[in-house]
C-alpha positions, 0 to 999 in steps of 0.5 A: 499499499502506497503511503503519501506521508514523507519524512524529510530528515533534513527537516527534523531538527531541534532538541529534546531539551526543555527551555528554562530548567536546564534538563532534557525530558529524556535524560538528566544531562544538561541540554547542552550535552544533548545533540540537536537533531541533524540527522541525514538517514532514517536509521539514525533518526529512528535510533534517537527516537527509540532511545527517547521512547525507551527512557520515557517508558522506563528502559535503561540504556542498552535494554529493550522496553521492559515496562519499568518506571519512566521519569520526566525531568521537566513539565509535561503538557498535553494539548489535546482538548478531549473531555473526560466522561469516564475513566478511559476517554480523556486526553490524559488517561492512566490505568492506575492511580495518580500521585501528586506531590504538590497542589493539584488544580482542576479547571472544571468538574471533578468526578469520583466514578465509583460508589463509596468513593472517599476523599481523605484529608491529613497526613494520616488520613484522619478526616474522610469524606465518603460517598454514600451511594444514592444518598449523599456524603459521610463525614467520618466520626466526630470530625467537624465542618468548620466555617470561618474559624474553629468556633463555628462548626457542624459535627456529630458528637455522638451516635444520633446527635447533630451539633451546630456550634457558634460562638455568637449567633446561629441563624436558620432561615432563608432570604425568602419571606414566608417560606416555612422551616420544619424541624423534627418529625411529626411525632418527635420532640425538639429540645432547646437546651438554652435560651430561645428568642423568637423575633416573629410570631409563634404559633403552636398547633398541638393539642397541649402546650406545656410550660415547665418554668419557674416563672413565666414573664409575658410582656404583652399587655393583652392575653387572649383566650378562646380566640376561635369562639364563634359567639359572645360570652365564650366559656373559658378561664385559667386553672392553677393545678394544686396537685389534687384532682378535685381542687384546682383553683380556677378563674373564669366565666361562669355565666354571661358577663359573670366571672367567678373564682372557684375550684374544679377538677380540670384533669390537667387541662382537658376540661372545656368549661368552668361554669360548674366550678365550686365558688371559693373565697377571693382576697384583695386589698381593694375591690373596685366596683364599676369604677375607681369611686366605688370600692371595698378596701381593707387594711390592717385595721379597717374595712372601708366601703366607698361609694360615689352615690347612695349605699343600699343594704337590702336584707329583704325583710330580714335583720342586719346584725353586727358581730364581733368575732362571732359574738352578736352585739346588736343589729338594725331591724325594719319593723314593717308593721309600725314603720319603725327602723330599730337600732338595737343591741344585744342584751346587756350591750350599750348603744352609742352615737360617737361623732369623733369630732364631727356632728351627729344630727337628729332631725330630718334630712334637710336639717330643719327643726330641732337638731342635736349635733356634736361639733367636737369631742365631748360637746353636745349642741341643741340647734333649732334651725327655725329660731325656736328652741325649748328643751324640757327635761323633767324627772318623775321625782320632782328633782329636775336637773341636768347631769352632763359630763363635759362642756356645754356650748351655746351657739349664738345662732341668729341671736347673741348667746346668753344664759338666762336665769329665771327667778326662783319664785313667781312666774319667771318674768324676772330674770338674770342674764349672762351675756358675752360681747364681741370679744376679739379672741377666745379666753377661758374663765376658771372658777375658784376651787373653794368658796370665799369669805364674807366681803371678798370679791371674785377677781382674776388671780393671774393673766390666764383667766383663773378667778379667786376670792379676795379683798375688794381693795386688791392684793399688794405684796411688798418685799425688801432685800438688803444687799449683803455683798456686791452684785454685778449688773445682769446678775439675777436677784431673787425675791423668793427670799427677802429681809423684810416684808413678803416674798415676791412671786408670779412676776410676768415679762408681759408688756404691762409689767410696769403696771403691776410692779414698782421697784426702788433702789435706795428710795429711787423708783426704777424704770423696767424694760426688755433684756436688750434695753437693760443690757444697753443701759436705757432701762433700769431693770428687767423681769428675769423670772416669776421671782427674779429681777436683773439690773442694768447697774451694779448693786453695792453692799447695804443697798436697799431694794424694794419690790411692790407687786399689785 
């Protein structure tokens, strides 16, 4: 068979050496020692080619091809672009394994064309990524898939356990709003071992929701129950389990617009109505009824009923009783037959109306006619709002008198307050009246503790309104002190002890002191004043106490000091 291919030996030129690394691809000798192809006969050319092929295939010099290992001493480049789709059709194919001492760069897809293929990592192959046929990839043991750094990783710390670890935040989600994320099987349990924050809405569709916490904190201002109710007054409420099957505390609606506090066996939340609860007591410091102005409140001592309008107690024909720790003390009864409202006490107990500083009115609601009022403690007023008042107190024994403990206050009303004494005999036409003028300030007059003597008069004994019996000429006390040793100015001289006359007491520092006291030193009348005036020397003396005087000058021995008190 004729061949049109011709090989012109004179055209086969060049070198098997590779530029740049100083080595030949078929020998370890420098390229300078390898002759360039400049052959003129076919035999010589084939000999050189055979020698090169022998070294590539593994043949030593002078030996036939023996399939020993061959060595390339420079880069090998395959320019063929045939794509690999299996283990035999690529531009570069080997029947055995491929060992690469340095990095391997794959420009396109990498295929591991066997089931259970393994990617081994590490000098001792400690981390393995294994293909699981028709399923996925398997990371061996507790090996981790780390992201960013060693603190963020996925692994399995034990059989049946998947761990996702991060040192700050773990986000499970996607960029598409409204796409559901499912965790767990429909019958499995999901456990969160640390704090859980849900930034969106939380919907629980199960039959029972159990919260096993020490305290439940809800920041929502409104909590809704029975949101699926189809009509008004849906039955519902809250149960607090007590550990007993028949005494759970329940709070809920028991009828239309009516709530109750009671107990009921809720069977740990499986009941659907609380209307049949057994009502129990409820306790609070204050119960407001219809608004803040109507309430029932209790503190450590008092129960207070507050109302913005009338308070109505409707006993429906029965009595209203007042007990103290189970003991009956009295009550209020409406005698329908006689139209009497009767306030009565139990046997042996008293009935008292105490104003506690206020007023007790006995009269009609408009306060017209006769009214008895206690304005302050221990005072009783008889007031006639129509300017007509006459109180008759009589006794069957004929000894008419009024016995009263405390004060009697006469209100001036529309007329000046007066005490009128009728004559002892006759028809009472002649009277003696005690009247009070327009005083500028209140004061009290106190009667003497004992009766006086004949010829004495009733007069003031001091500036406090105390009265006493005494001579009509008035009281006069004169005391004389003889100074035995010098007394410095401003030093008190006590007239509780005198050398002649009477001791002086009851002195007062009021502005009228000069009208009731005269002081002489060696016969010279002195002028009184204030302490500041005495210290300044503008006045002679000042009253220091009820028995003492202080002078503005020094007293010498043998000075005679006289004090005359009226």
